[in-house]
C-alpha positions, 0 to 999 in steps of 0.5 A: 499500500502506497502512502498518502505522500506517494500518491500526492508527490510532485516531479520536475520534468522538464522546463518549458517556456518561462518556467518548470512543468511540474507533473504528478508521480503518475505522469499527469501534468500539473500547474506551472511553478510560482513565481517563474523565473521572469516573475522572480526578475520582476519582484526583484526589480520592485524590491529594489525600487522600493528600497531606493525610494525609502532610501532617498526619502529618508536621506532627504529628511535628514538633510532638511529637504523634506523637513517639515520646513515652514510648518514646524520649523522655529527657533527652537532651544532647550528641550524643542531641539528634540522635536523641531529643527533650528533653521538659520539663514546663510551667514552672510544674511545674519538672519533668522529664516523660517520661509513664512510670510506675515500671514502664515508666520502669524497664523502658526504662531497663534497655535496653542496646545491644549492638551495638558501635560507637556511631555518635555522639560521646559526651561522659561526663558525671557524673549528680548525683542529689539525694534530698531532702524539699524544698528544697536550701539548700546550692544556692548552694555547688553552683552554685559548684561545677558553674559552667563545667562544664555539658558534663559533668554532668547533675542530677536531683532527687527530692523529696517530691510535695507540695513546690513548688520556687521555684528561679530559671530561671538556676540549674542546679537549675531544671527538674531535678526528676523525677516523684516519690513518697512516700518513708519514711525507712528504707522500701523507699521509699527504694530505690524513689526512688534506682532512680527517679533511676537510671532517669531518669538512664540515659535520657541515654546521655551519663551514665557515673557516677551519685552519690546525694547528699542536700539536706545533702551538700556537695562536698569538692573542685572539679568538675575533681578530682571528675569525674577521680576518678570517671571514672579510677576502675576501681570503683564506690564502694558502702559494704559492711561485715559487721556481726554485731551486732543491727543488722546480721545481726541484721536478716536474715530466713532467709526471704530464702533462697536468694538472700541467705544470712546470710553474704552479708547486708551493710550500708552507707550509701545514698550510693553512686557506680556506674558505667553497668553496675551502675546498669542492674543496680540498676534491672533487678533483680527478683531481690533487690528482691522479697526485700527488699520483703517481708522487710526491713520495719520496723527492718530499714531496707531502705536500708541493706542492699538495694544493699550486699547485692546489689553484694557478691553480684553485683559484689564485685570491681567496687566499692570497698566503701567510700562517696566520701561522708563522715559522722561516726558517732562521736556514736552514734545512728541518724543521723550528726552534724550540722555547722553554722556553727561546726564546719562548716569543721573537719569539712571539713578533716579530710575532706580530709586522709583518705588512709587508703583505696586508690584503684584499689589504690594507697594515698595518694589522697583517700578522699572527694569529698562530705560530709554532713550540714551543716546550713543555717546552715553555708552561709556557712562552707562558701562561705568554705572553698570560696573559699580552696581555689578550688572 
């Protein structure tokens, strides 16, 4: 008796066409073997092609050609370096670059995580945003201020597009310029530049406080005091007041209603300091921005009213209604007083001793962290004062 295996066994007879013909033990013709030679060759080419495509894609991702680019590229530091790429423009431009125009930049920067429990360790930083015409004449003073605290701050600079920076590679300001556009004094384009700086800074999730400065600003205290003052504050610092005169309410246009009424119209210096929540609101706003763009023109000076009015309406209890940047308006005019090498030190001393404000609801604290306007020739006097007080 034959076993089941012997009655069902197959044997190769010969090769015909594209593959061997199989016959059973009784001599009957069976199906062709699969895969045939041609099929095996075809499958081999498919496998090689797929491997090549996968290899190319992986290579392009590594080199950044197919990275998320404008979608996820941000000015990252700390924990975020494991998630995003830190993209810099070529050295000759010394600019931070992500390839986004304002519309996309503002949209992406306005995204806020809603899931609780950040899976990455976050180092809270202060974003120092410099709105300048061109150079930073007080850069040596700021270098001294920032020295040794590189893990606690980020710098962003918005200068006129035609300005060509010449910072040394070792400078804290090197490569920190954002892609800028033309800015006109007193115009809504000033607010555009402020929002551009905020949006760039918001791309880094480590940034928690955001302070707007000019090239004529100088720090009053050392970095540690400044950092703790901002991080421990339960409010943001936006100068807000009601001016009933012609340069206050006199600039109001009734066409701003109903979004802004004359009773809500406020004025203040543009040099603000805000936390992340308020920074996101400023760059995401379309409700108030459009009203100011259309109806706050010419001598209205949108930069003095847009953010103060919006913050007063939406976040009255979250702002201290004062600025942390001191200026001297006692001389009158549309610009604050300028301090040079002969009077810079005395102004410094006056500002440091001012405790007329409240901090977290309590009196008796320093009111200002920065001051302006200091001329370029005040640098040596400021450096001397900084040395005496160990800036």
